[in-house]
C-alpha positions in Angstrom: 25.7 -24.5 -29.6 24.6 -21.2 -31.3 23.6 -22.9 -34.5 21.7 -25.6 -32.6 19.8 -22.9 -30.6 19.0 -20.9 -33.8 17.8 -24.0 -35.6 15.5 -24.9 -32.7 13.9 -21.5 -32.3 11.9 -19.6 -34.9 12.4 -15.9 -35.4 9.5 -14.8 -33.2 10.7 -16.9 -30.2 14.2 -15.3 -30.6 12.6 -11.9 -30.7 10.6 -12.6 -27.5 13.7 -13.8 -25.7 15.7 -10.8 -26.9 13.0 -8.4 -25.8 12.9 -10.0 -22.3 16.7 -9.9 -22.0 16.8 -6.3 -23.2 14.1 -5.2 -20.7 15.9 -7.0 -17.8 19.3 -5.6 -18.7 17.7 -2.1 -18.9 16.2 -2.6 -15.4 19.6 -3.6 -14.0 21.4 -0.6 -15.6 18.8 1.8 -14.3 18.9 0.3 -10.8 22.7 0.5 -10.7 22.5 4.3 -11.1 25.6 4.3 -13.4 25.8 4.1 -17.1 22.1 5.1 -17.6 21.2 6.1 -21.2 20.2 9.7 -21.8 16.6 8.5 -22.7 16.3 6.8 -19.4 17.6 9.9 -17.5 14.9 11.9 -19.2 12.3 9.3 -18.1 13.6 9.3 -14.5 13.4 13.1 -14.5 9.8 12.9 -15.7 9.0 10.5 -12.9 10.6 12.6 -10.2 9.4 16.0 -11.4 5.8 15.1 -12.5 5.1 12.0 -10.4 4.4 10.0 -13.5 4.7 6.2 -13.5 7.9 4.9 -15.0 6.0 3.0 -17.6 4.0 6.0 -18.7 7.0 8.3 -19.0 9.0 5.6 -20.9 6.2 4.9 -23.3 5.8 8.6 -24.1 9.5 9.0 -24.8 9.6 5.8 -26.9 6.5 6.7 -28.9 7.8 10.2 -29.5 11.2 9.0 -30.7 9.6 6.4 -32.9 7.2 9.0 -34.4 10.0 11.4 -35.2 12.0 8.6 -36.9 9.0 7.5 -38.9 8.2 11.1 -40.0 11.8 11.5 -41.1 11.4 8.4 -43.3 13.0 5.8 -41.1 12.0 2.1 -41.6 10.2 0.0 -39.1 9.1 -3.6 -38.8 7.7 -6.2 -36.4 10.8 -5.9 -34.2 10.5 -2.2 -33.9 6.9 -2.2 -32.9 7.4 -5.1 -30.5 10.3 -3.3 -28.9 8.2 -0.1 -28.6 5.3 -1.9 -26.9 7.1 -4.4 -24.8 10.3 -2.9 -23.3 8.8 0.1 -21.5 6.1 -1.9 -19.6 8.5 -4.7 -18.6 11.3 -2.6 -17.1 9.3 -1.5 -14.0 8.2 -5.1 -13.1 11.8 -6.3 -13.5 13.0 -3.5 -11.2 10.4 -4.5 -8.6 11.3 -8.2 -8.9 15.0 -7.4 -8.5 14.3 -5.2 -5.4 12.0 -7.8 -3.8 13.5 -11.2 -4.7 17.2 -10.3 -5.0 17.2 -7.4 -2.5 18.9 -5.0 -4.9 18.8 -1.3 -4.1 17.4 0.9 -6.8 20.0 3.7 -7.1 18.5 5.0 -10.4 14.9 5.4 -9.3 15.4 6.7 -5.7 11.8 7.3 -4.9 10.1 4.0 -5.9 6.7 5.1 -4.7 6.7 7.6 -7.7 7.2 4.7 -10.1 3.7 3.2 -9.7 
């Protein structure tokens, strides 16, 4: 089935599917409150301390890390830029969708009013 799926989808469609799956899985991990990556903990701290939106804090962290990597000579491509611009803005809507449609409690972002 894997070869069939790969043959039917071009690279950009696979990139889009991967980005959506990554954003959704990040939302689930953050909502669980366990196993949160250190970058996401920094974002959650920025949200709680400074009342920033989750998306704004996530984008600042992601752009900062990307910039440091680029200044140090790291490579980047279409996937890197797509990840940078898509993942941060998609996590919060996925958390909202999980909370409303699936009735999942958000243990990672306790004060959801600060996330908007």
